[in-house]
DRENPA-3360 file (N, C-alpha, C; in nm, 2 decimals, always signed):
BEGIN
1 = XXXXXXXX = -1.57/+0.34/+0.88/-1.62/+0.20/+0.86/-1.58/+0.10/+0.97 ~ -1.66/+0.06/+1.06/-1.62/-0.04/+1.15/-1.55/-0.17/+1.10 ~ -1.44/-0.19/+1.15/-1.37/-0.31/+1.13/-1.29/-0.32/+0.98 ~ -1.29/-0.19/+0.95/-1.21/-0.18/+0.82/-1.10/-0.07/+0.83 ~ -0.95/-0.14/+0.78/-0.84/-0.07/+0.78/-0.78/-0.07/+0.65 ~ -0.71/+0.04/+0.60/-0.65/+0.05/+0.47/-0.50/+0.13/+0.49 ~ -0.40/+0.07/+0.42/-0.29/+0.16/+0.41/-0.22/+0.13/+0.28 ~ -0.13/+0.23/+0.25/-0.05/+0.23/+0.12/+0.09/+0.19/+0.16;
9 = XXXXXXXX = +0.15/+0.10/+0.10/+0.29/+0.07/+0.13/+0.36/+0.07/-0.01 ~ +0.47/+0.15/+0.01/+0.55/+0.17/-0.13/+0.65/+0.06/-0.14 ~ +0.66/+0.02/-0.26/+0.74/-0.09/-0.30/+0.89/-0.05/-0.36 ~ +1.00/-0.10/-0.32/+1.14/-0.05/-0.36/+1.20/-0.17/-0.44 ~ +1.29/-0.14/-0.53/+1.38/-0.25/-0.59/+1.49/-0.27/-0.50 ~ +1.53/-0.40/-0.49/+1.65/-0.43/-0.41/+1.76/-0.51/-0.49 ~ +1.88/-0.44/-0.51/+1.99/-0.52/-0.58/+2.11/-0.55/-0.49 ~ +2.12/-0.69/-0.48/+2.22/-0.73/-0.39/+2.21/-0.69/-0.26;
17 = XXXXXXXX = +2.09/-0.69/-0.20/+2.06/-0.64/-0.07/+2.04/-0.50/-0.05 ~ +2.08/-0.43/-0.14/+2.09/-0.27/-0.12/+1.93/-0.21/-0.19 ~ +1.88/-0.13/-0.10/+1.75/-0.07/-0.13/+1.78/+0.04/-0.23 ~ +1.71/+0.04/-0.34/+1.72/+0.14/-0.44/+1.60/+0.21/-0.47 ~ +1.55/+0.24/-0.59/+1.44/+0.33/-0.62/+1.31/+0.27/-0.60 ~ +1.20/+0.36/-0.58/+1.06/+0.32/-0.57/+1.01/+0.27/-0.70 ~ +0.94/+0.16/-0.70/+0.89/+0.10/-0.84/+0.74/+0.08/-0.82 ~ +0.67/+0.11/-0.72/+0.53/+0.09/-0.71/+0.46/+0.09/-0.58;
25 = XXXXXXXX = +0.36/+0.03/-0.55/+0.29/+0.03/-0.42/+0.20/-0.09/-0.41 ~ +0.18/-0.11/-0.28/+0.08/-0.21/-0.25/-0.04/-0.14/-0.16 ~ -0.16/-0.18/-0.18/-0.26/-0.12/-0.09/-0.31/-0.24/-0.03 ~ -0.31/-0.24/+0.11/-0.34/-0.34/+0.20/-0.49/-0.30/+0.27 ~ -0.58/-0.39/+0.26/-0.72/-0.35/+0.32/-0.76/-0.48/+0.39 ~ -0.80/-0.45/+0.52/-0.86/-0.55/+0.60/-1.01/-0.51/+0.64 ~ -1.10/-0.60/+0.61/-1.24/-0.58/+0.66/-1.29/-0.69/+0.72 ~ -1.34/-0.69/+0.84/-1.38/-0.80/+0.92/-1.28/-0.92/+0.93;
33 = XXXXXXXX = -1.29/-1.02/+0.86/-1.21/-1.14/+0.85/-1.13/-1.15/+0.72 ~ -1.14/-1.04/+0.64/-1.08/-1.06/+0.51/-0.98/-0.96/+0.48 ~ -0.87/-1.02/+0.41/-0.75/-0.93/+0.38/-0.74/-0.91/+0.21 ~ -0.73/-0.80/+0.17/-0.72/-0.77/+0.03/-0.60/-0.69/+0.01 ~ -0.49/-0.75/-0.07/-0.38/-0.70/-0.13/-0.39/-0.64/-0.26 ~ -0.37/-0.53/-0.30/-0.37/-0.47/-0.44/-0.22/-0.43/-0.47 ~ -0.18/-0.47/-0.57/-0.02/-0.43/-0.62/-0.03/-0.37/-0.75 ~ +0.04/-0.27/-0.76/+0.09/-0.19/-0.89/+0.24/-0.17/-0.88;
41 = XXXXXXXX = +0.30/-0.22/-0.99/+0.44/-0.19/-1.02/+0.48/-0.17/-1.14 ~ +0.59/-0.09/-1.16/+0.63/-0.06/-1.29/+0.78/-0.10/-1.31 ~ +0.81/-0.21/-1.38/+0.96/-0.26/-1.39/+0.97/-0.28/-1.53 ~ +1.05/-0.21/-1.61/+1.05/-0.23/-1.77/+1.15/-0.34/-1.80 ~ +1.24/-0.37/-1.70/+1.33/-0.46/-1.75/+1.30/-0.62/-1.71 ~ +1.18/-0.63/-1.65/+1.15/-0.77/-1.62/+1.01/-0.82/-1.70 ~ +1.02/-0.93/-1.77/+0.92/-0.98/-1.87/+0.85/-1.10/-1.80 ~ +0.92/-1.18/-1.72/+0.88/-1.31/-1.68/+0.79/-1.29/-1.55;
49 = XXXXXXXX = +0.70/-1.39/-1.53/+0.62/-1.37/-1.41/+0.69/-1.39/-1.27 ~ +0.66/-1.32/-1.16/+0.72/-1.32/-1.03/+0.63/-1.36/-0.93 ~ +0.69/-1.44/-0.82/+0.61/-1.48/-0.72/+0.59/-1.36/-0.60 ~ +0.49/-1.37/-0.56/+0.45/-1.24/-0.45/+0.44/-1.32/-0.32 ~ +0.49/-1.26/-0.23/+0.50/-1.31/-0.09/+0.46/-1.20/+0.01 ~ +0.38/-1.23/+0.12/+0.40/-1.15/+0.24/+0.48/-1.24/+0.33 ~ +0.57/-1.15/+0.41/+0.66/-1.24/+0.48/+0.65/-1.22/+0.62 ~ +0.69/-1.30/+0.69/+0.71/-1.29/+0.85/+0.85/-1.32/+0.90;
57 = XXXXXXXX = +0.89/-1.28/+1.00/+1.03/-1.30/+1.05/+1.04/-1.40/+1.17 ~ +1.11/-1.51/+1.16/+1.13/-1.59/+1.28/+1.27/-1.62/+1.30 ~ +1.32/-1.58/+1.43/+1.47/-1.62/+1.46/+1.56/-1.55/+1.36 ~ +1.52/-1.43/+1.32/+1.61/-1.36/+1.22/+1.58/-1.40/+1.07 ~ +1.53/-1.50/+1.05/+1.50/-1.54/+0.89/+1.38/-1.48/+0.86 ~ +1.37/-1.45/+0.71/+1.26/-1.42/+0.65/+1.18/-1.54/+0.60 ~ +1.05/-1.56/+0.62/+0.98/-1.67/+0.56/+0.85/-1.61/+0.49 ~ +0.85/-1.65/+0.37/+0.76/-1.59/+0.29/+0.63/-1.67/+0.26;
65 = XXXXXXXX = +0.50/-1.62/+0.28/+0.37/-1.68/+0.25/+0.32/-1.63/+0.12 ~ +0.33/-1.74/+0.03/+0.32/-1.72/-0.12/+0.16/-1.69/-0.16 ~ +0.15/-1.55/-0.21/+0.02/-1.52/-0.26/-0.04/-1.55/-0.40 ~ +0.08/-1.58/-0.48/+0.07/-1.62/-0.62/+0.17/-1.56/-0.70 ~ +0.14/-1.53/-0.83/+0.24/-1.47/-0.92/+0.17/-1.33/-0.97 ~ +0.27/-1.24/-1.01/+0.23/-1.12/-1.08/+0.29/-1.11/-1.20 ~ +0.21/-1.09/-1.32/+0.25/-1.09/-1.45/+0.25/-0.95/-1.51 ~ +0.37/-0.93/-1.58/+0.40/-0.77/-1.62/+0.37/-0.78/-1.76;
73 = XXXXXXXX = +0.31/-0.66/-1.81/+0.28/-0.64/-1.96/+0.34/-0.50/-1.97 ~ +0.43/-0.49/-2.07/+0.49/-0.37/-2.10/+0.55/-0.30/-1.98 ~ +0.60/-0.38/-1.89/+0.66/-0.33/-1.77/+0.57/-0.30/-1.66 ~ +0.43/-0.31/-1.69/+0.33/-0.28/-1.58/+0.29/-0.42/-1.53 ~ +0.29/-0.43/-1.39/+0.23/-0.55/-1.33/+0.12/-0.50/-1.22 ~ +0.01/-0.57/-1.24/-0.10/-0.54/-1.14/-0.17/-0.67/-1.10 ~ -0.20/-0.69/-0.97/-0.27/-0.79/-0.93/-0.33/-0.77/-0.80 ~ -0.44/-0.85/-0.77/-0.53/-0.84/-0.65/-0.54/-0.98/-0.60;
81 = XXXXXXXX = -0.53/-0.97/-0.46/-0.54/-1.10/-0.38/-0.63/-1.09/-0.27 ~ -0.71/-1.20/-0.24/-0.80/-1.19/-0.12/-0.79/-1.31/-0.05 ~ -0.79/-1.31/+0.09/-0.76/-1.42/+0.16/-0.80/-1.40/+0.31 ~ -0.80/-1.51/+0.40/-0.83/-1.48/+0.53/-0.72/-1.40/+0.63 ~ -0.77/-1.29/+0.68/-0.67/-1.21/+0.75/-0.60/-1.26/+0.87 ~ -0.68/-1.38/+0.93/-0.62/-1.45/+1.03/-0.55/-1.58/+1.00 ~ -0.57/-1.61/+0.87/-0.50/-1.74/+0.82/-0.46/-1.71/+0.68 ~ -0.36/-1.64/+0.66/-0.32/-1.60/+0.52/-0.28/-1.72/+0.44;
89 = XXXXXXXX = -0.33/-1.74/+0.32/-0.32/-1.85/+0.24/-0.32/-1.97/+0.29 ~ -0.40/-1.99/+0.40/-0.43/-2.13/+0.48/-0.30/-2.15/+0.56 ~ -0.22/-2.06/+0.60/-0.12/-2.06/+0.70/-0.15/-2.04/+0.83 ~ -0.05/-2.06/+0.94/-0.09/-2.02/+1.08/-0.07/-1.88/+1.10 ~ -0.04/-1.80/+1.00/-0.01/-1.65/+1.03/-0.12/-1.56/+0.98 ~ -0.15/-1.46/+1.07/-0.24/-1.37/+1.03/-0.18/-1.23/+1.00 ~ -0.25/-1.13/+0.96/-0.20/-1.01/+0.92/-0.11/-0.93/+1.03 ~ -0.15/-0.96/+1.15/-0.06/-0.90/+1.27/+0.08/-0.96/+1.27;
97 = XXXXXXXX = +0.10/-1.06/+1.21/+0.23/-1.13/+1.21/+0.32/-1.09/+1.08 ~ +0.26/-1.03/+0.99/+0.32/-0.99/+0.87/+0.42/-0.88/+0.89 ~ +0.53/-0.88/+0.82/+0.62/-0.77/+0.84/+0.66/-0.69/+0.71 ~ +0.59/-0.74/+0.60/+0.61/-0.67/+0.47/+0.58/-0.76/+0.37 ~ +0.62/-0.71/+0.23/+0.58/-0.79/+0.11/+0.72/-0.81/+0.02 ~ +0.73/-0.91/-0.05/+0.84/-0.93/-0.13/+0.79/-0.99/-0.26 ~ +0.84/-0.92/-0.37/+0.81/-0.98/-0.51/+0.95/-1.02/-0.56 ~ +0.95/-1.16/-0.58/+1.09/-1.22/-0.59/+1.11/-1.23/-0.74;
105 = XXXXXXXX = +1.23/-1.18/-0.77/+1.28/-1.22/-0.93/+1.40/-1.32/-0.92 ~ +1.50/-1.28/-0.85/+1.62/-1.37/-0.81/+1.67/-1.32/-0.68 ~ +1.78/-1.40/-0.65/+1.85/-1.36/-0.51/+1.92/-1.22/-0.52 ~ +1.96/-1.19/-0.65/+2.05/-1.07/-0.67/+1.95/-0.95/-0.68 ~ +1.82/-0.98/-0.70/+1.73/-0.87/-0.74/+1.59/-0.91/-0.71 ~ +1.53/-0.83/-0.63/+1.39/-0.85/-0.59/+1.32/-0.72/-0.55 ~ +1.20/-0.71/-0.52/+1.14/-0.60/-0.50/+1.05/-0.61/-0.35 ~ +1.05/-0.53/-0.27/+0.99/-0.53/-0.15/+0.94/-0.40/-0.07;
113 = XXXXXXXX = +0.87/-0.43/+0.03/+0.81/-0.33/+0.12/+0.83/-0.38/+0.26 ~ +0.90/-0.31/+0.34/+0.91/-0.34/+0.48/+0.82/-0.25/+0.57 ~ +0.72/-0.33/+0.66/+0.64/-0.27/+0.74/+0.70/-0.25/+0.88 ~ +0.81/-0.31/+0.90/+0.87/-0.30/+1.05/+0.99/-0.23/+1.05 ~ +1.02/-0.14/+0.93/+1.14/-0.06/+0.94/+1.27/-0.15/+0.96 ~ +1.27/-0.26/+0.92/+1.40/-0.33/+0.91/+1.43/-0.40/+0.78 ~ +1.56/-0.40/+0.73/+1.60/-0.41/+0.59/+1.55/-0.57/+0.54 ~ +1.53/-0.57/+0.43/+1.49/-0.68/+0.37/+1.61/-0.75/+0.30;
121 = XXXXXXXX = +1.68/-0.86/+0.38/+1.79/-0.92/+0.32/+1.75/-1.07/+0.30 ~ +1.78/-1.10/+0.18/+1.76/-1.26/+0.14/+1.89/-1.33/+0.13 ~ +1.92/-1.40/+0.22/+2.05/-1.49/+0.20/+2.04/-1.60/+0.10 ~ +1.92/-1.67/+0.10/+1.92/-1.77/+0.01/+1.79/-1.79/-0.05 ~ +1.73/-1.67/-0.10/+1.59/-1.66/-0.15/+1.50/-1.66/-0.07 ~ +1.38/-1.68/-0.09/+1.27/-1.68/+0.01/+1.24/-1.82/+0.07 ~ +1.26/-1.83/+0.19/+1.21/-1.96/+0.26/+1.06/-1.96/+0.27 ~ +1.00/-2.05/+0.21/+0.84/-2.05/+0.21/+0.79/-2.12/+0.33;
129 = XXXXXXXX = +0.67/-2.07/+0.38/+0.62/-2.12/+0.50/+0.52/-2.23/+0.42 ~ +0.54/-2.34/+0.50/+0.45/-2.46/+0.45/+0.32/-2.45/+0.48 ~ +0.24/-2.46/+0.38/+0.08/-2.47/+0.40/+0.02/-2.59/+0.33 ~ -0.08/-2.64/+0.38/-0.13/-2.78/+0.32/-0.20/-2.76/+0.19 ~ -0.26/-2.62/+0.17/-0.33/-2.62/+0.04/-0.26/-2.52/-0.06 ~ -0.30/-2.51/-0.18/-0.24/-2.44/-0.29/-0.23/-2.30/-0.25 ~ -0.14/-2.23/-0.32/-0.15/-2.08/-0.31/-0.28/-2.02/-0.35 ~ -0.32/-1.92/-0.29/-0.43/-1.86/-0.32/-0.44/-1.79/-0.47;
137 = XXXXXXXX = -0.53/-1.79/-0.53/-0.55/-1.74/-0.67/-0.58/-1.59/-0.66 ~ -0.53/-1.51/-0.74/-0.58/-1.36/-0.72/-0.74/-1.36/-0.76 ~ -0.80/-1.27/-0.70/-0.93/-1.24/-0.71/-0.96/-1.22/-0.87 ~ -0.88/-1.13/-0.91/-0.88/-1.11/-1.07/-0.73/-1.10/-1.12 ~ -0.70/-1.19/-1.22/-0.57/-1.17/-1.27/-0.55/-1.04/-1.35 ~ -0.43/-1.01/-1.36/-0.39/-0.88/-1.43/-0.43/-0.90/-1.57 ~ -0.44/-1.01/-1.62/-0.48/-1.04/-1.77/-0.62/-1.00/-1.79 ~ -0.69/-1.04/-1.69/-0.86/-1.04/-1.71/-0.90/-0.91/-1.66;
145 = XXXXXXXX = -0.83/-0.82/-1.60/-0.87/-0.69/-1.54/-0.87/-0.59/-1.63 ~ -0.97/-0.51/-1.67/-0.96/-0.37/-1.74/-0.86/-0.28/-1.65 ~ -0.74/-0.26/-1.70/-0.64/-0.17/-1.62/-0.73/-0.03/-1.58 ~ -0.81/+0.02/-1.66/-0.89/+0.16/-1.60/-0.94/+0.13/-1.48 ~ -1.02/+0.03/-1.47/-1.12/+0.00/-1.36/-1.02/-0.02/-1.24 ~ -0.93/-0.12/-1.25/-0.84/-0.15/-1.14/-0.75/-0.01/-1.10 ~ -0.71/+0.05/-1.20/-0.61/+0.15/-1.18/-0.69/+0.26/-1.11 ~ -0.80/+0.30/-1.15/-0.88/+0.41/-1.08/-0.92/+0.38/-0.93;
153 = XXXXXXXX = -0.93/+0.24/-0.91/-0.97/+0.20/-0.79/-0.86/+0.22/-0.68 ~ -0.73/+0.18/-0.74/-0.60/+0.18/-0.64/-0.53/+0.32/-0.65 ~ -0.56/+0.40/-0.74/-0.49/+0.53/-0.75/-0.58/+0.66/-0.71 ~ -0.54/+0.72/-0.61/-0.63/+0.83/-0.56/-0.63/+0.93/-0.65 ~ -0.53/+0.97/-0.72/-0.53/+1.07/-0.84/-0.64/+1.05/-0.94 ~ -0.63/+0.92/-0.98/-0.73/+0.87/-1.07/-0.88/+0.89/-1.03 ~ -0.89/+0.85/-0.90/-1.04/+0.87/-0.84/-1.08/+1.01/-0.84 ~ -0.99/+1.10/-0.82/-1.04/+1.25/-0.82/-1.07/+1.29/-0.96;
161 = XXXXXXXX = -0.98/+1.25/-1.06/-1.01/+1.27/-1.20/-1.13/+1.22/-1.25 ~ -1.20/+1.11/-1.20/-1.31/+1.06/-1.23/-1.42/+1.11/-1.17 ~ -1.41/+1.18/-1.05/-1.53/+1.24/-0.97/-1.55/+1.39/-0.99 ~ -1.43/+1.46/-1.01/-1.45/+1.60/-0.99/-1.48/+1.68/-1.12 ~ -1.53/+1.81/-1.12/-1.55/+1.87/-1.23/-1.46/+1.88/-1.35 ~ -1.49/+1.85/-1.46/-1.39/+1.86/-1.57/-1.38/+1.99/-1.62 ~ -1.25/+2.02/-1.66/-1.23/+2.15/-1.73/-1.11/+2.13/-1.82 ~ -1.09/+2.18/-1.93/-0.97/+2.19/-2.01/-0.93/+2.31/-2.08;
169 = XXXXXXXX = -0.85/+2.38/-2.01/-0.83/+2.54/-2.04/-0.73/+2.56/-2.15 ~ -0.66/+2.43/-2.20/-0.55/+2.45/-2.29/-0.58/+2.43/-2.43 ~ -0.50/+2.50/-2.52/-0.53/+2.47/-2.66/-0.47/+2.35/-2.72 ~ -0.38/+2.28/-2.65/-0.32/+2.16/-2.70/-0.39/+2.04/-2.65 ~ -0.33/+1.93/-2.67/-0.38/+1.78/-2.61/-0.28/+1.70/-2.54 ~ -0.20/+1.78/-2.47/-0.09/+1.72/-2.40/-0.13/+1.65/-2.26 ~ -0.25/+1.72/-2.21/-0.30/+1.65/-2.10/-0.43/+1.56/-2.12 ~ -0.42/+1.44/-2.07/-0.55/+1.35/-2.10/-0.67/+1.40/-2.01;
177 = XXXXXXXX = -0.65/+1.44/-1.89/-0.75/+1.49/-1.80/-0.72/+1.60/-1.72 ~ -0.82/+1.68/-1.70/-0.80/+1.81/-1.61/-0.92/+1.82/-1.52 ~ -0.91/+1.84/-1.41/-1.04/+1.88/-1.32/-1.00/+1.97/-1.23 ~ -1.12/+2.05/-1.18/-1.11/+2.16/-1.10/-1.11/+2.11/-0.95 ~ -1.01/+2.15/-0.87/-1.01/+2.11/-0.73/-0.99/+2.23/-0.64 ~ -0.98/+2.20/-0.51/-0.98/+2.30/-0.41/-0.87/+2.25/-0.31 ~ -0.81/+2.35/-0.21/-0.70/+2.30/-0.14/-0.74/+2.19/-0.05 ~ -0.85/+2.17/+0.00/-0.90/+2.06/+0.08/-0.90/+1.92/+0.01;
185 = XXXXXXXX = -0.93/+1.92/-0.12/-0.92/+1.79/-0.18/-0.79/+1.74/-0.19 ~ -0.67/+1.81/-0.17/-0.54/+1.75/-0.16/-0.52/+1.64/-0.06 ~ -0.61/+1.66/+0.04/-0.59/+1.55/+0.15/-0.65/+1.42/+0.10 ~ -0.71/+1.39/-0.03/-0.76/+1.28/-0.07/-0.63/+1.21/-0.16 ~ -0.54/+1.30/-0.18/-0.41/+1.24/-0.27/-0.31/+1.18/-0.16 ~ -0.22/+1.10/-0.21/-0.12/+1.04/-0.11/-0.05/+1.15/-0.01 ~ +0.00/+1.09/+0.10/+0.03/+1.17/+0.21/+0.14/+1.26/+0.17 ~ +0.23/+1.22/+0.06/+0.35/+1.29/+0.03/+0.30/+1.44/-0.04;
193 = XXXXXXXX = +0.18/+1.43/-0.07/+0.12/+1.55/-0.15/+0.05/+1.65/-0.05 ~ +0.04/+1.60/+0.08/-0.05/+1.69/+0.15/+0.01/+1.82/+0.19 ~ +0.16/+1.83/+0.18/+0.21/+1.94/+0.23/+0.16/+2.07/+0.13 ~ +0.11/+2.04/+0.01/+0.08/+2.14/-0.08/-0.05/+2.22/-0.03 ~ -0.13/+2.15/+0.05/-0.24/+2.20/+0.11/-0.22/+2.33/+0.19 ~ -0.10/+2.34/+0.25/-0.05/+2.46/+0.33/+0.06/+2.53/+0.27 ~ +0.07/+2.52/+0.12/+0.16/+2.58/+0.05/+0.14/+2.73/+0.02 ~ +0.22/+2.81/+0.06/+0.18/+2.97/+0.06/+0.16/+3.01/-0.09;
201 = XXXXXXXX = +0.23/+2.96/-0.17/+0.22/+3.00/-0.33/+0.09/+2.94/-0.37 ~ +0.06/+2.81/-0.34/-0.06/+2.76/-0.38/-0.19/+2.83/-0.34 ~ -0.18/+2.87/-0.20/-0.30/+2.93/-0.14/-0.32/+3.06/-0.20 ~ -0.21/+3.15/-0.22/-0.21/+3.29/-0.28/-0.30/+3.26/-0.42 ~ -0.25/+3.17/-0.52/-0.31/+3.16/-0.64/-0.45/+3.10/-0.63 ~ -0.49/+3.03/-0.54/-0.63/+2.98/-0.51/-0.72/+3.09/-0.46 ~ -0.68/+3.18/-0.37/-0.75/+3.29/-0.33/-0.76/+3.40/-0.43 ~ -0.67/+3.41/-0.52/-0.67/+3.50/-0.64/-0.78/+3.46/-0.74;
209 = XXXXXXXX = -0.77/+3.32/-0.78/-0.87/+3.28/-0.90/-0.96/+3.17/-0.85 ~ -0.97/+3.13/-0.72/-1.06/+3.04/-0.65/-1.10/+2.91/-0.73 ~ -0.96/+2.86/-0.78/-0.98/+2.72/-0.79/-0.82/+2.68/-0.82 ~ -0.81/+2.54/-0.84/-0.68/+2.47/-0.85/-0.73/+2.36/-0.97 ~ -0.62/+2.30/-1.02/-0.64/+2.20/-1.10/-0.55/+2.08/-1.08 ~ -0.61/+1.95/-1.10/-0.55/+1.83/-1.10/-0.52/+1.78/-1.25 ~ -0.41/+1.76/-1.30/-0.39/+1.72/-1.43/-0.31/+1.58/-1.46 ~ -0.35/+1.52/-1.57/-0.27/+1.40/-1.60/-0.24/+1.41/-1.74;
217 = XXXXXXXX = -0.10/+1.38/-1.76/-0.06/+1.39/-1.89/-0.11/+1.28/-1.99 ~ -0.10/+1.30/-2.13/-0.16/+1.20/-2.21/-0.07/+1.10/-2.26 ~ +0.04/+1.08/-2.18/+0.12/+0.95/-2.24/+0.07/+0.83/-2.18 ~ +0.03/+0.74/-2.26/-0.05/+0.62/-2.22/+0.04/+0.53/-2.15 ~ +0.17/+0.53/-2.18/+0.27/+0.43/-2.10/+0.31/+0.49/-1.96 ~ +0.35/+0.62/-1.97/+0.41/+0.66/-1.83/+0.35/+0.81/-1.81 ~ +0.20/+0.80/-1.78/+0.14/+0.93/-1.75/+0.20/+0.99/-1.61 ~ +0.18/+1.13/-1.61/+0.24/+1.19/-1.49/+0.12/+1.27/-1.43;
225 = XXXXXXXX = +0.12/+1.30/-1.31/+0.02/+1.39/-1.23/+0.06/+1.51/-1.19 ~ -0.01/+1.62/-1.19/+0.05/+1.76/-1.15/-0.08/+1.82/-1.09 ~ -0.04/+1.90/-0.97/-0.13/+2.01/-0.92/-0.09/+2.13/-0.98 ~ -0.19/+2.20/-1.03/-0.18/+2.35/-1.11/-0.23/+2.45/-1.03 ~ -0.16/+2.56/-1.03/-0.21/+2.68/-0.95/-0.22/+2.78/-1.06 ~ -0.33/+2.86/-1.07/-0.37/+2.95/-1.17/-0.27/+3.08/-1.16 ~ -0.22/+3.13/-1.26/-0.15/+3.26/-1.24/-0.11/+3.31/-1.38 ~ -0.02/+3.41/-1.38/+0.02/+3.48/-1.51/+0.17/+3.46/-1.50;
233 = XXXXXXXX = +0.24/+3.43/-1.61/+0.37/+3.42/-1.63/+0.44/+3.54/-1.63 ~ +0.52/+3.56/-1.53/+0.62/+3.68/-1.49/+0.74/+3.64/-1.43 ~ +0.85/+3.70/-1.46/+0.98/+3.66/-1.40/+0.97/+3.66/-1.26 ~ +0.92/+3.76/-1.18/+0.89/+3.74/-1.04/+0.82/+3.63/-0.99 ~ +0.72/+3.61/-1.06/+0.63/+3.49/-1.02/+0.70/+3.37/-1.04 ~ +0.77/+3.36/-1.16/+0.85/+3.23/-1.17/+0.95/+3.20/-1.07 ~ +1.01/+3.30/-1.02/+1.10/+3.27/-0.90/+1.04/+3.23/-0.78 ~ +0.92/+3.29/-0.75/+0.85/+3.24/-0.62/+0.78/+3.11/-0.65;
241 = XXXXXXXX = +0.75/+3.08/-0.77/+0.69/+2.94/-0.79/+0.78/+2.84/-0.77 ~ +0.90/+2.86/-0.83/+1.01/+2.76/-0.79/+1.05/+2.73/-0.66 ~ +1.05/+2.85/-0.58/+1.08/+2.83/-0.44/+0.99/+2.75/-0.37 ~ +0.85/+2.74/-0.42/+0.76/+2.67/-0.36/+0.73/+2.55/-0.42 ~ +0.81/+2.48/-0.51/+0.80/+2.37/-0.58/+0.72/+2.35/-0.71 ~ +0.68/+2.46/-0.76/+0.62/+2.47/-0.87/+0.70/+2.54/-0.99 ~ +0.78/+2.42/-1.04/+0.88/+2.47/-1.14/+0.84/+2.47/-1.29 ~ +0.72/+2.41/-1.31/+0.68/+2.42/-1.46/+0.55/+2.50/-1.48;
249 = XXXXXXXX = +0.56/+2.59/-1.59/+0.44/+2.68/-1.62/+0.39/+2.62/-1.76 ~ +0.25/+2.60/-1.74/+0.18/+2.55/-1.86/+0.07/+2.66/-1.90 ~ +0.10/+2.74/-2.02/+0.02/+2.84/-2.05/-0.11/+2.79/-2.12 ~ -0.22/+2.87/-2.12/-0.34/+2.82/-2.20/-0.31/+2.81/-2.35 ~ -0.24/+2.90/-2.40/-0.20/+2.90/-2.55/-0.06/+2.89/-2.55 ~ +0.00/+2.80/-2.64/+0.14/+2.77/-2.65/+0.20/+2.88/-2.73 ~ +0.28/+2.95/-2.68/+0.34/+3.07/-2.77/+0.50/+3.07/-2.72 ~ +0.58/+3.12/-2.81/+0.73/+3.14/-2.78/+0.76/+3.23/-2.66;
257 = XXXXXXXX = +0.69/+3.35/-2.66/+0.70/+3.43/-2.55/+0.58/+3.42/-2.46 ~ +0.60/+3.36/-2.34/+0.49/+3.34/-2.26/+0.46/+3.46/-2.16 ~ +0.54/+3.56/-2.16/+0.54/+3.68/-2.08/+0.40/+3.74/-2.08 ~ +0.33/+3.74/-1.96/+0.19/+3.79/-1.96/+0.09/+3.69/-1.98 ~ +0.12/+3.58/-2.02/+0.02/+3.46/-2.05/-0.04/+3.41/-1.92 ~ -0.17/+3.37/-1.93/-0.23/+3.31/-1.82/-0.23/+3.17/-1.83 ~ -0.19/+3.09/-1.71/-0.19/+2.94/-1.73/-0.17/+2.90/-1.59 ~ -0.10/+2.79/-1.58/-0.09/+2.71/-1.44/+0.05/+2.68/-1.40;
265 = XXXXXXXX = +0.08/+2.72/-1.28/+0.21/+2.67/-1.24/+0.20/+2.53/-1.17 ~ +0.28/+2.43/-1.21/+0.26/+2.30/-1.19/+0.35/+2.24/-1.11 ~ +0.32/+2.16/-1.01/+0.42/+2.07/-0.92/+0.37/+1.91/-0.95 ~ +0.47/+1.83/-0.96/+0.45/+1.69/-0.99/+0.40/+1.63/-0.85 ~ +0.30/+1.52/-0.87/+0.28/+1.43/-0.75/+0.37/+1.32/-0.78 ~ +0.48/+1.34/-0.70/+0.60/+1.23/-0.74/+0.58/+1.11/-0.68 ~ +0.49/+1.09/-0.58/+0.50/+0.94/-0.51/+0.40/+0.86/-0.59 ~ +0.33/+0.90/-0.69/+0.25/+0.81/-0.77/+0.34/+0.75/-0.88;
273 = XX = +0.37/+0.62/-0.88/+0.46/+0.55/-0.96/+0.38/+0.49/-1.07 ~ +0.43/+0.50/-1.19/+0.36/+0.44/-1.31/+0.45/+0.35/-1.41;
% end
């Protein structure tokens, strides 16, 4: 699409200036003169609203362009912001000037994503860029958005689950969704999952049974996503599966002795944070 760019930027927690674990992501899209920023984070220990900034660097200092607030519900925060790509939030800065994103909780704890591969160090909080107008208001607040609609839009695994042929080969109800996919469909998942498309164990299972599955667990608060490779539970296959990253076997029928049972060798899509 002409004039359209999109990328995913992972967000990490910072404690006393030290980068810690991944807690979510931001999707940044530019189309013509418009900039759209979609944020999804999971922080169970924060209940109060937090300010969201795109930031620039000037003379070694970090200056934040305030986009608005993000509100968390049960540890999950989602927000969407739209602004002018060449004059973000009515400032003199455009998307080409931006070095990353900060979600500010306090000076000792904040969340950020650096796009210039330089550490995010806040000496005295976030120095805000002066603008004449108010902060931009999210296109849709997290309170007003149906989390399935926004979540499916921003999560590539959810998009596949909504578009691809459904199947449910299991006797239990531990999976909320399960769809049939092929190796080339892995390219639609986040980049960290792409290596599975050339995984020897996965390809062997695919060529033996002519399908793979993408699964989502039924946990409403912390669902997980897995790629499943069809196969039969045998000790020698378990050894090979673990060598190639498929450490979990889910049989079609739950039995104490899984030996000889048909099911799926599963690998988590670990970069999708919920």
